[in-house]
Every structure is written in structure tokens, then in C-alpha cells.
C-alpha positions as CSV (number, residue, x, y, z in Angstrom):
1,M,0.9,-2.7,-3.8
2,T,-1.0,-4.1,-0.9
3,V,-1.2,-2.4,2.7
4,Q,1.0,-5.2,3.8
5,D,3.5,-4.4,1.2
6,R,3.5,-0.7,2.0
7,I,4.1,-1.5,5.7
8,A,6.9,-3.9,4.9
9,E,8.4,-1.2,2.6
10,L,8.2,1.4,5.4
11,L,9.7,-0.9,7.9
12,Q,12.7,-1.9,5.6
13,Q,13.4,1.9,5.0
14,R,13.6,2.4,8.7
15,N,15.1,-0.9,9.5
16,W,12.5,-1.6,11.9
17,S,11.2,-5.1,12.7
18,K,7.5,-6.0,12.9
19,Y,7.9,-6.3,16.6
20,K,9.3,-2.7,16.9
21,L,6.3,-1.5,14.9
22,A,4.0,-3.1,17.2
23,K,5.6,-1.6,20.3
24,E,5.8,1.9,18.8
25,A,2.2,1.9,17.5
26,G,0.7,0.2,20.5
27,F,-0.4,-3.1,19.1
28,Y,0.1,-6.7,20.4
29,P,2.9,-8.2,18.2
30,T,0.6,-10.9,17.3
31,T,-1.7,-8.3,15.6
32,V,1.3,-7.4,13.5
33,Y,2.3,-10.6,12.6
34,D,-1.1,-11.7,11.6
35,W,-1.1,-8.9,8.9
36,F,2.1,-10.9,7.4
37,N,1.2,-14.6,8.0
38,E,-1.2,-16.9,6.5
39,K,-4.2,-15.2,8.0
40,H,-3.3,-12.2,5.9
41,F,-5.4,-9.8,8.0
42,T,-5.5,-6.2,6.9
43,P,-5.1,-3.4,9.2
44,D,-8.2,-1.2,9.6
45,R,-8.1,2.7,9.3
46,N,-7.5,3.2,13.0
47,S,-4.5,0.9,12.7
48,I,-3.2,2.7,9.8
49,E,-3.4,6.0,11.6
50,S,-1.6,4.4,14.6
51,I,1.1,3.0,12.1
52,C,1.6,6.4,10.6
53,L,1.9,8.2,14.0
54,A,4.5,5.6,15.0
55,L,6.5,6.1,11.7
56,G,6.0,9.8,11.8
57,I,4.3,10.1,8.3
58,T,0.9,11.2,7.3
59,Q,-1.8,8.9,5.9
60,A,-1.5,10.6,2.6
61,E,2.3,9.8,2.5
62,F,1.3,6.1,3.5
63,Y,-1.2,5.6,0.7
64,S,0.5,7.6,-2.1
65,R,4.1,7.1,-1.2
66,V,4.5,11.1,-1.5
67,D,6.2,13.1,1.0
68,E,3.9,15.9,1.6
69,S,6.8,18.3,2.4
70,E,7.7,18.0,-1.3
71,L,4.1,19.0,-2.6
72,D,3.7,22.5,-4.0
73,P,0.6,24.5,-2.7
74,Q,-1.4,23.6,-5.8
75,Q,-0.8,19.7,-5.3
76,T,-1.7,20.3,-1.3
77,R,-5.0,22.1,-2.3
78,L,-6.0,19.5,-4.8
79,L,-5.5,16.7,-2.1
80,E,-7.7,18.8,0.3
81,L,-10.3,19.2,-2.1
82,F,-10.4,15.5,-3.0
83,A,-10.7,14.6,0.6
84,N,-13.9,16.4,0.5
85,V,-15.3,14.7,-2.6
86,P,-17.9,12.2,-1.7
87,P,-16.7,8.5,-2.1
88,D,-19.3,7.7,-4.7
89,K,-18.1,10.7,-6.8
90,R,-14.2,10.0,-6.6
91,Q,-14.3,7.8,-9.7
92,I,-15.5,10.7,-11.8
93,V,-12.6,12.8,-10.5
94,F,-10.0,10.0,-11.4
95,E,-11.5,9.9,-14.8
96,L,-11.3,13.5,-15.3
97,M,-7.7,13.7,-14.2
98,Q,-6.7,10.6,-16.4
99,A,-8.5,12.3,-19.4
100,L,-6.5,15.6,-18.8
101,S,-3.2,13.8,-18.3
102,D,-3.8,11.8,-21.7
103,Q,-4.4,15.0,-23.4
104,S,-1.3,16.7,-22.2
105,R,1.0,13.8,-23.9
């Protein structure tokens, strides 16, 4: 799923238009439209943050499609720890989690 797909999904869930998102997040409407037209621009991190604020969700919810209010304390702590893992080491964490997940089947 692309960032644009996720934004479209969230807009559909809220019955929002691209124009409404632009107004609520403080963007020019053309900026939002350019994410979805033939230009296929991708919003940067600051834009994602503004989108999340406008939609009333966290960035974790945006990227993971998980409602933070439904996470138990261990899951929340795992996300907090992962946020502190240097980007160049994150693949190791993914591989470890995948291996542990595969073993539990």
C-alpha cells in the first residue's frame, strides 16, 4: 500500500474530500491533488504529520493501520523501543521478529 493509498483509505473512512483534507491540514488544495494525479508526488514526513493531526490519528496509526488505543502495554513498549533502534539496524529486528513468529506456528 502506498502513502497515497493510505491517505485515500483514511479519507474514504471519514467521508472527506481531498479539498477538506487540504483545508484541515493547512495545505494548498493543489498540493494534495498532486499526490494523486499524474505527478504522483509523495508527501514528506512533515506533511504526514500534518495529515495525522488533521485526521486525529498518530503516525503509528497512519503507517501501521493499528489503533494505538487497542494496543496492550507490551505492544506499546515494543513500538517505543523500535523507535529508538537506529535505522540501519531495523532490518535485524524485523528478521528476528519474523524468525520468532515462524517458530510459533
